TORDOFI-765006 format. One line per field, with one value per residue (C-alpha): x negated, y negated, z. Coordinates in steps of 0.2 Angstrom, whole numbers, plus 5000, padded with zeros to 4 digits. Layout:
! residues N
c1 = X:... .
c2 = Y:... .
c3 = Z:... .
This chain:
! residues 880
c1 = 4259:4264:4260:4248:4247:4231:4232:4234:4216:4208:4200:4202:4195:4184:4180:4168:4168:4164:4148:4143:4145:4127:4120:4103:4109:4101:4087:4092:4081:4077:4089:4105:4123:4133:4146:4158:4149:4140:4128:4118:4123:4118:4127:4111:4093:4091:4105:4115:4133:4138:4148:4150:4168:4182:4198:4204:4203:4211:4226:4232:4226:4244:4246:4232:4239:4234:4232:4228:4222:4212:4210:4192:4192:4207:4199:4193:4182:4194:4190:4198:4183:4186:4174:4160:4148:4146:4147:4153:4144:4152:4145:4154:4171:4167:4165:4153:4152:4149:4164:4166:4159:4143:4148:4147:4163:4166:4182:4190:4190:4206:4217:4208:4208:4194:4182:4171:4165:4149:4146:4129:4126:4113:4110:4120:4125:4119:4135:4132:4129:4127:4127:4121:4112:4113:4101:4093:4109:4110:4117:4105:4110:4102:4106:4101:4084:4077:4082:4084:4096:4100:4117:4123:4133:4146:4149:4142:4131:4115:4100:4087:4085:4068:4060:4047:4038:4033:4024:4017:4010:4016:4032:4040:4055:4073:4079:4097:4110:4101:4107:4095:4089:4085:4075:4065:4063:4060:4071:4067:4073:4071:4070:4083:4075:4061:4043:4033:4047:4042:4049:4046:4047:4050:4051:4069:4067:4062:4061:4042:4034:4025:4021:4026:4023:4024:4030:4017:4000:3986:3971:3957:3967:3963:3977:3973:3987:3989:3983:3967:3970:3965:3971:3969:3987:3984:3973:3988:3995:3981:3966:3970:3988:3986:3993:4009:4010:4008:4020:4035:4030:4044:4059:4064:4083:4091:4088:4076:4076:4067:4060:4056:4048:4035:4035:4038:4048:4053:4057:4060:4055:4063:4057:4043:4050:4036:4025:4038:4053:4057:4059:4043:4028:4016:4007:4005:3998:3998:4009:4013:4013:4023:4037:4050:4042:4046:4033:4031:4023:4020:4036:4026:4012:4017:4001:4003:4005:4010:4020:4029:4033:4048:4046:4029:4028:4047:4054:4072:4077:4080:4073:4078:4082:4096:4095:4083:4091:4082:4086:4078:4083:4077:4069:4066:4068:4055:4060:4056:4057:4063:4068:4081:4075:4083:4098:4099:4090:4104:4092:4085:4068:4067:4051:4041:4043:4027:4016:4027:4024:4039:4048:4058:4050:4046:4041:4031:4039:4031:4039:4041:4029:4029:4012:4018:4025:4011:4024:4018:4014:4024:4037:4042:4059:4066:4069:4087:4096:4112:4118:4115:4098:4104:4120:4133:4135:4153:4164:4175:4193:4210:4211:4194:4198:4191:4180:4164:4160:4142:4148:4138:4145:4142:4128:4116:4100:4105:4119:4132:4148:4150:4166:4173:4168:4153:4139:4124:4106:4102:4083:4085:4095:4089:4078:4066:4057:4051:4044:4026:4024:4031:4022:4032:4027:4021:4034:4047:4064:4073:4059:4069:4076:4092:4097:4088:4081:4066:4067:4056:4062:4054:4065:4079:4092:4090:4104:4100:4106:4110:4107:4102:4120:4122:4117:4119:4113:4114:4128:4123:4121:4129:4121:4132:4124:4140:4138:4120:4126:4120:4134:4129:4141:4137:4142:4142:4137:4124:4114:4105:4088:4077:4065:4077:4092:4100:4103:4090:4100:4116:4129:4137:4152:4168:4161:4171:4163:4168:4160:4163:4155:4145:4138:4121:4113:4100:4089:4089:4095:4108:4125:4139:4153:4157:4173:4173:4186:4187:4180:4162:4156:4138:4140:4143:4156:4146:4153:4154:4156:4162:4159:4177:4171:4180:4173:4179:4175:4182:4185:4184:4203:4207:4210:4202:4200:4198:4191:4187:4168:4166:4173:4177:4196:4206:4217:4223:4223:4228:4229:4221:4226:4209:4193:4181:4162:4155:4155:4168:4164:4172:4171:4181:4190:4198:4197:4205:4196:4197:4191:4188:4183:4181:4192:4185:4180:4165:4162:4151:4154:4171:4169:4184:4196:4192:4205:4195:4201:4195:4204:4196:4207:4207:4216:4221:4232:4250:4245:4260:4254:4265:4261:4272:4282:4287:4275:4260:4249:4245:4251:4241:4226:4226:4222:4203:4194:4187:4180:4165:4173:4169:4161:4173:4191:4206:4211:4229:4228:4240:4227:4213:4223:4221:4203:4187:4171:4157:4139:4144:4146:4158:4168:4160:4141:4133:4114:4100:4100:4119:4119:4119:4121:4114:4121:4134:4146:4142:4160:4171:4182:4176:4194:4208:4226:4240:4257:4261:4263:4249:4237:4219:4206:4187:4176:4157:4156:4147:4144:4163:4164:4147:4140:4123:4118:4130:4126:4113:4115:4128:4139:4152:4167:4165:4181:4178:4182:4197:4187:4202:4192:4173:4172:4154:4154:4142:4142:4158:4167:4183:4193:4210:4218:4237:4239:4256:4253:4249:4232:4214:4203:4185:4173:4154:4142:4131:4117:4114:4126:4126:4139:4156:4174:4191:4208:4221:4238:4253:4271:4286:4298:4317:4326:4342:4352:4362:4356:4346:4354:4347:4356:4360:4358:4350:4332:4328:4309:4309:4297:4302:4287:4285:4269:4266:4262:4280:4287:4291:4304:4309:4320:4332:4335:4344:4342:4356:4347:4353:4355:4339:4326:4315:4303:4285:4274:4274:4288:4283:4291:4286:4287:4286:4270:4258:4252:4249:4265:4271:4270:4286:4284:4295:4306:4318:4331:4347:4358:4356:4352:4334:4333:4317:4311:4299:4289:4295:4277:4270:4284:4284:4269:4273:4290:4296:4310:4326:4343:4339:4323:4320:4313:4310:4309:4297:4297:4288:4299:4298:4312:4313:4295:4287:4283:4293:4295:4312:4314:4328:4329:4340:4341:4341:4342:4326:4326:4311 .
c2 = 5145:5131:5135:5123:5121:5115:5099:5100:5093:5108:5121:5139:5146:5161:5168:5183:5197:5192:5195:5212:5218:5222:5204:5202:5190:5175:5176:5172:5157:5141:5127:5129:5126:5111:5113:5100:5086:5083:5069:5069:5065:5083:5091:5095:5090:5104:5098:5114:5106:5121:5122:5135:5130:5143:5136:5132:5148:5158:5164:5147:5136:5133:5123:5111:5094:5076:5069:5051:5040:5024:5011:5006:4990:4983:4983:4965:4958:4964:4965:4971:4982:5000:5014:5022:5037:5039:5055:5051:5057:5061:5061:5062:5062:5045:5044:5032:5028:5015:5005:5001:4984:4991:4987:5000:5006:5017:5026:5036:5054:5059:5044:5035:5019:5008:5005:4992:4986:4978:4965:4957:4938:4929:4943:4954:4972:4986:4989:5007:5018:5037:5038:5032:5040:5040:5042:5033:5024:5016:5018:5015:5008:4999:4981:4968:4962:4979:4979:4993:4989:4996:4994:4998:5014:5008:4990:4988:4974:4971:4977:4974:4971:4974:4972:4986:4980:4964:4974:4987:4973:4981:4983:4999:4998:4994:5001:5003:5017:5032:5038:5035:5050:5049:5061:5060:5041:5039:5032:5038:5027:5030:5018:5021:5010:4998:5000:5013:5017:5025:5034:5024:5028:5015:5016:5018:5007:4991:4995:4994:5000:5017:5024:5026:5038:5033:5045:5036:5040:5027:5029:5041:5047:5066:5076:5093:5104:5117:5130:5121:5116:5098:5087:5069:5066:5049:5059:5069:5053:5054:5044:5026:5033:5029:5012:5021:5028:5011:5002:5014:5031:5041:5037:5046:5042:5054:5058:5071:5085:5088:5103:5099:5116:5113:5094:5092:5079:5085:5073:5074:5062:5059:5057:5046:5029:5019:5015:5011:5022:5037:5047:5042:5052:5046:5034:5046:5063:5075:5082:5065:5069:5066:5064:5078:5085:5090:5084:5089:5077:5076:5069:5058:5051:5054:5064:5075:5093:5101:5098:5108:5101:5108:5100:5095:5078:5075:5066:5071:5063:5081:5078:5089:5075:5081:5084:5098:5112:5122:5139:5154:5169:5187:5192:5210:5213:5199:5183:5168:5149:5142:5126:5127:5114:5109:5101:5094:5108:5120:5131:5131:5136:5145:5140:5144:5128:5130:5130:5126:5143:5152:5165:5171:5174:5160:5162:5150:5149:5143:5128:5119:5104:5088:5081:5063:5067:5077:5090:5103:5120:5129:5125:5134:5143:5153:5171:5170:5155:5147:5138:5142:5138:5132:5124:5135:5132:5137:5139:5124:5131:5125:5141:5138:5122:5116:5131:5135:5122:5121:5120:5108:5094:5098:5090:5088:5097:5101:5113:5109:5118:5130:5133:5144:5131:5141:5130:5135:5127:5117:5115:5101:5090:5075:5086:5090:5074:5080:5097:5091:5086:5102:5117:5133:5146:5162:5175:5161:5169:5154:5143:5128:5118:5127:5114:5123:5116:5105:5105:5090:5074:5058:5045:5056:5063:5081:5088:5099:5105:5101:5082:5067:5068:5087:5102:5097:5079:5071:5082:5092:5111:5120:5135:5147:5157:5168:5174:5170:5161:5144:5134:5124:5111:5107:5097:5102:5087:5091:5076:5069:5062:5050:5037:5022:5031:5020:5027:5041:5050:5049:5061:5067:5057:5068:5082:5088:5083:5096:5106:5117:5126:5143:5153:5162:5175:5165:5181:5186:5170:5181:5171:5180:5169:5154:5144:5132:5119:5108:5091:5086:5091:5084:5066:5067:5081:5092:5107:5110:5128:5135:5151:5156:5157:5142:5130:5112:5101:5085:5081:5065:5068:5065:5082:5090:5109:5123:5139:5156:5155:5174:5174:5156:5158:5142:5143:5126:5108:5091:5075:5060:5047:5042:5050:5059:5056:5062:5078:5082:5084:5094:5092:5094:5082:5088:5106:5102:5105:5091:5090:5073:5065:5048:5046:5030:5035:5032:5030:5045:5052:5046:5027:5016:5030:5035:5030:5021:5017:5015:5029:5039:5055:5067:5084:5096:5111:5104:5086:5075:5060:5053:5040:5025:5036:5049:5062:5068:5067:5052:5050:5059:5049:5041:5053:5055:5052:5070:5068:5057:5041:5032:5015:5002:4996:5004:4996:4999:5007:4995:4981:4990:5000:5016:5017:5021:5016:5029:5023:5005:4997:4984:4980:4964:4963:4965:4966:4979:4982:4986:5000:5018:5014:5027:5018:5026:5012:5017:5021:5006:5006:5019:5021:5020:5022:5028:5036:5054:5057:5044:5047:5041:5037:5040:5029:5030:5011:5008:4993:4990:4987:4979:4972:4967:4981:4997:5013:5023:5040:5054:5053:5064:5064:5081:5083:5093:5104:5109:5108:5101:5091:5088:5078:5075:5059:5050:5031:5025:5041:5043:5057:5057:5067:5067:5069:5078:5081:5069:5070:5064:5069:5065:5066:5062:5060:5074:5062:5057:5064:5048:5038:5045:5040:5045:5045:5043:5049:5045:5050:5039:5039:5039:5035:5045:5034:5045:5062:5067:5075:5082:5096:5092:5073:5072:5078:5086:5087:5092:5104:5120:5120:5101:5100:5097:5115:5119:5109:5123:5128:5119:5104:5107:5095:5096:5085:5084:5084:5077:5090:5096:5095:5110:5110:5107:5102:5098:5092:5080:5069:5051:5045:5029:5031:5038:5035:5054:5062:5078:5093:5104:5122:5128:5121:5130:5125:5134:5126:5108:5108:5107:5115:5110:5116:5105:5111:5101:5102:5093:5080:5076:5065:5055:5049:5038:5042:5032:5031:5025:5032:5032:5047:5048:5065:5065:5079:5082:5089:5092:5084:5083:5090:5077:5077:5065:5061:5060:5051:5049:5041:5045:5038:5050:5050:5057:5064:5071 .
c3 = 4984:4972:4954:4947:4928:4921:4911:4892:4889:4897:4886:4888:4904:4904:4921:4922:4935:4953:4962:4967:4985:4984:4984:4991:5004:5012:5025:5042:5046:5037:5033:5043:5037:5043:5056:5063:5053:5036:5041:5025:5007:5003:5017:5026:5023:5011:5000:5002:5002:5012:5028:5041:5044:5041:5047:5029:5020:5005:5016:5022:5007:5001:5017:5013:5010:5012:5030:5025:5011:5013:5000:5005:4994:5002:5019:5023:5017:5003:4984:4968:4964:4958:4953:4963:4962:4981:4991:5009:5025:5042:5059:5076:5066:5058:5039:5031:5013:5000:4993:4975:4978:4985:5003:5017:5027:5042:5043:5057:5050:5059:5054:5040:5050:5046:5060:5052:5034:5030:5016:5015:5018:5009:4996:4984:4985:4975:4966:4960:4974:4978:4997:5013:5027:5046:5061:5076:5079:5062:5044:5030:5013:4998:4993:4980:4979:4981:4999:5011:5025:5042:5050:5068:5066:5079:5073:5056:5062:5051:5061:5048:5030:5021:5004:5005:4989:4998:5012:4999:4988:4972:4962:4967:4955:4957:4974:4970:4966:4974:4991:5005:5016:5035:5045:5061:5062:5043:5029:5011:4996:4978:4963:4950:4937:4934:4928:4937:4949:4966:4981:4997:5015:5029:5048:5054:5069:5060:5042:5042:5026:5028:5011:4993:4979:4960:4946:4935:4943:4945:4933:4940:4955:4958:4965:4973:4978:4992:4979:4977:4959:4955:4942:4936:4932:4923:4911:4905:4897:4884:4880:4885:4889:4908:4903:4898:4915:4923:4912:4914:4921:4927:4939:4954:4952:4964:4982:4988:5001:5018:5025:5043:5046:5033:5035:5016:5007:4989:4975:4957:4943:4927:4909:4903:4899:4891:4876:4863:4868:4878:4863:4855:4862:4849:4861:4876:4870:4884:4898:4905:4924:4935:4922:4922:4938:4956:4968:4986:4998:5017:5024:5037:5026:5008:5005:4989:4992:4975:4959:4946:4929:4920:4903:4896:4886:4887:4872:4875:4892:4897:4915:4929:4941:4952:4971:4975:4985:4998:5005:5013:5003:5000:4984:4981:4999:5004:5013:5003:5006:4989:4981:4966:4953:4937:4929:4912:4904:4908:4918:4935:4942:4958:4966:4982:4991:5001:4985:4970:4962:4953:4963:4949:4932:4920:4902:4892:4875:4860:4852:4836:4835:4826:4823:4825:4842:4850:4856:4868:4861:4874:4887:4903:4903:4917:4911:4917:4908:4914:4898:4880:4873:4856:4849:4840:4821:4821:4805:4801:4802:4809:4818:4827:4836:4848:4847:4857:4870:4863:4844:4834:4823:4804:4794:4808:4806:4788:4792:4779:4776:4761:4751:4765:4779:4786:4791:4782:4783:4767:4766:4753:4765:4775:4787:4772:4775:4792:4785:4781:4800:4808:4814:4818:4830:4823:4819:4820:4814:4808:4800:4803:4818:4823:4837:4851:4867:4863:4844:4839:4831:4824:4815:4808:4819:4826:4836:4851:4868:4881:4881:4892:4898:4898:4909:4927:4925:4943:4950:4965:4967:4982:4990:5000:5015:5013:4995:4991:4976:4969:4961:4946:4939:4920:4905:4887:4877:4863:4858:4842:4845:4834:4839:4837:4846:4860:4877:4875:4861:4852:4858:4842:4838:4837:4848:4863:4879:4891:4906:4921:4935:4936:4950:4949:4961:4971:4972:4954:4944:4935:4931:4941:4935:4924:4924:4909:4917:4902:4909:4911:4928:4927:4933:4952:4952:4964:4972:4991:4998:5015:5025:5020:5002:4996:4983:4983:4968:4960:4942:4933:4928:4946:4952:4968:4965:4977:4969:4975:4978:4974:4957:4951:4951:4953:4969:4973:4965:4970:4959:4968:4955:4950:4944:4956:4953:4970:4980:4994:5012:5026:5045:5061:5073:5089:5082:5065:5049:5036:5018:5011:4994:4987:4971:4963:4946:4935:4916:4911:4898:4895:4896:4899:4897:4915:4928:4942:4960:4978:4987:5001:5004:5018:5019:5033:5035:5036:5031:5030:5021:5006:4993:4989:4977:4990:4983:4992:4976:4966:4948:4934:4928:4910:4896:4894:4878:4877:4860:4858:4851:4834:4835:4830:4833:4824:4808:4800:4784:4775:4778:4768:4755:4765:4759:4768:4760:4763:4767:4771:4788:4782:4766:4761:4763:4746:4751:4749:4768:4768:4755:4759:4778:4790:4806:4817:4810:4792:4787:4783:4793:4806:4813:4801:4807:4795:4797:4793:4775:4770:4756:4761:4748:4752:4740:4738:4732:4716:4706:4704:4723:4726:4710:4717:4728:4725:4735:4726:4735:4736:4751:4759:4770:4779:4790:4806:4815:4804:4788:4778:4766:4761:4745:4739:4729:4719:4718:4711:4714:4725:4732:4741:4755:4760:4779:4783:4802:4816:4824:4824:4810:4812:4797:4794:4780:4772:4767:4785:4799:4809:4800:4807:4805:4811:4803:4816:4809:4819:4816:4813:4828:4829:4845:4849:4862:4873:4867:4882:4897:4913:4921:4935:4934:4951:4950:4967:4969:4987:4995:5002:5014:5018:5008:4990:4986:4990:4976:4963:4950:4934:4929:4914:4900:4884:4868:4855:4838:4821:4807:4798:4812:4817:4831:4825:4840:4858:4869:4883:4896:4898:4916:4925:4935:4923:4905:4903:4898:4906:4894:4894:4901:4887:4873:4862:4849:4847:4834:4836:4854:4861:4878:4888:4905:4915:4930:4945:4952:4936:4937:4956:4957:4941:4946:4960:4972:4967:4960:4943:4936:4917:4909:4890:4881:4866:4853:4837:4823:4804:4794:4775:4774:4785:4804:4814:4833:4841:4857:4870:4887:4901:4919:4933:4952:4960:4978:4987 .
């Protein structure tokens, strides 16, 4: 099989031992796996993302290759739109999906040929979409104006378009983004935004309104569950707090699951969103039902059945709103009907889906409370956790980079570096201001906030895990009937909360935003394996498993992966050329099994660094599709901004005297409001660019700089995570540091950790015309098997060096088709000759076929005590 080398951005992969042969195993009845089709955005109505197909398996995986690719935006009515979060569905061999522009398209699953494409007339699309549904001869989508739309599945003709809020006579919220669900003549739609957002059901035949259910309950409504327990949900918003539930309530911003046997529809509601800000709970004391809650209702009438709240009084946007997954399993030898519930929290509750009671143990843990926030005294935690409960305060050290995926940025929560770089809690730091308002649980070991789940905050930043963008967020699970494992994609992205934080919390600037996939035993909750892939997997990168024990998942760096579902080992990967933010599907046409995925890209959490597109790819055994370059794969995507970026544009050091002002958002404003800035832009500039060898000055500006309103506090420039410098400067004091190596050097302030800066150090570059040679000069990238997995071996290149240069960093090859250079497999210097080996498989998709293809070798060397880049370009003939 073709060797596939992980991209250089990836962190170390740690894979635990595979599952025991003595797994408890699934029960035999209940939700059934998909076969030839996947007609639901969750695979089946239970959101299991599992297929009984086995034609593609571990023995023949090396033959899996693309069969076709369709640029869905290019299909008339064409557009230039890119980027979409949708997961396709497939029925009777036809794939249906949302396009980047929010239209709906139907594509032949065997050939990729478009059958029809719908764009609304007289109203707009809902641009961001996560999936359509099919049934009763129609395809159901959402559109502008809070519309639900039905299309003829064969022609794409619009059958009906309704605004259910008009019929309901009440604002239901913004019906956009969330995938629709169809079952037994009913279409279910969820509001993704808006005040007091609802789940709504309409009749599939004509769109007639049937029922709705709000996450923010009406005052005085008593809900009695199947266990006979009654609650006035509005009263849980505190005295007079019912108005908070009516103003914003909680949003059901992902699709639900259906249990036809029980007649239940399961939906999950997000965090409380009203009364000041989502992170300020002072105006809504109480548990705030139905926020951060799973609710089961009668699928026909919407009548309440039961609820389970995973976080009481959520002030962290840690809601567990991803698609509920249903399964029938055995627990301690007994068959149980369960629902797996949880995402951002990094744990999952396994509940009895008939009554909402935990099937696996849940512990009510005592919590730190802030009297201003009305925090709950306890929170429920599954006995078996999936992700760490606290951030890791790891030593600052160049040998410790990037370090633990859940490591914390220094200075948050009062954890400051000592002389050796160890992060030690300082009780006299900024967090001391909160102490009069905090109550710690009895026998609390730490006596301070360590960055653990549900640590309280008020108006000062407190870092904790996972985050509003971490854990599983809105990616789906997969449940395998074969392994009895639940597959949970996750992101590692600690966040700082305070009442004024935008976007429900600040992901700490400079931290590594990574993630992976883990698998846990459905019957015990025990994690069986974990593969930390190195990119965030919590924003649509949901897995799909098959009965041949393969796991397919896409990554935001454009790669489609196939892993061993039993132990998490990576078996196969394919570069699509644009980011993936939806789940793969599998199906059969004419006896052949296909795997398909939309590679369109998104933005979370990497912003504009994500390569976006519009490509629907399909794969089969022996697939023979080739791209314009003559390769089967697309070019590598652009480099991802893995570290959370600073706020501010780059500034050349020469224009500001290579000087950074600490505790100031700009270099000129001399006002009381500008001094001792605590904003995220409170370094001037936040992004300084200097060449290798430059000396940078860090200045805490006093009266000499700002005569009217100088800084009054001590400020720091704590460099992380290498720990290279950490001056503590009083107003008027300065410190210098000389940068002798290229790289990105982040630093923040010890007075308040929010202000963060970056020094970008770049090497000088010298071009060596004619020094690069490829041997032979014709680069043969042909496949020995006819598919991309058969491209193997290496390409040899040599570079003649000037005297006095020694290798001091990476050697890469810049190629015509990608802005991401190809890293050399090996590079050695003998005498004055650099010999480089480049994997043909890594090169193949990044160069076109042709007689004159320019390739540029870039190496980092040390010369006369300084780092320097040497480059040289050669033109080669490429054959494939």
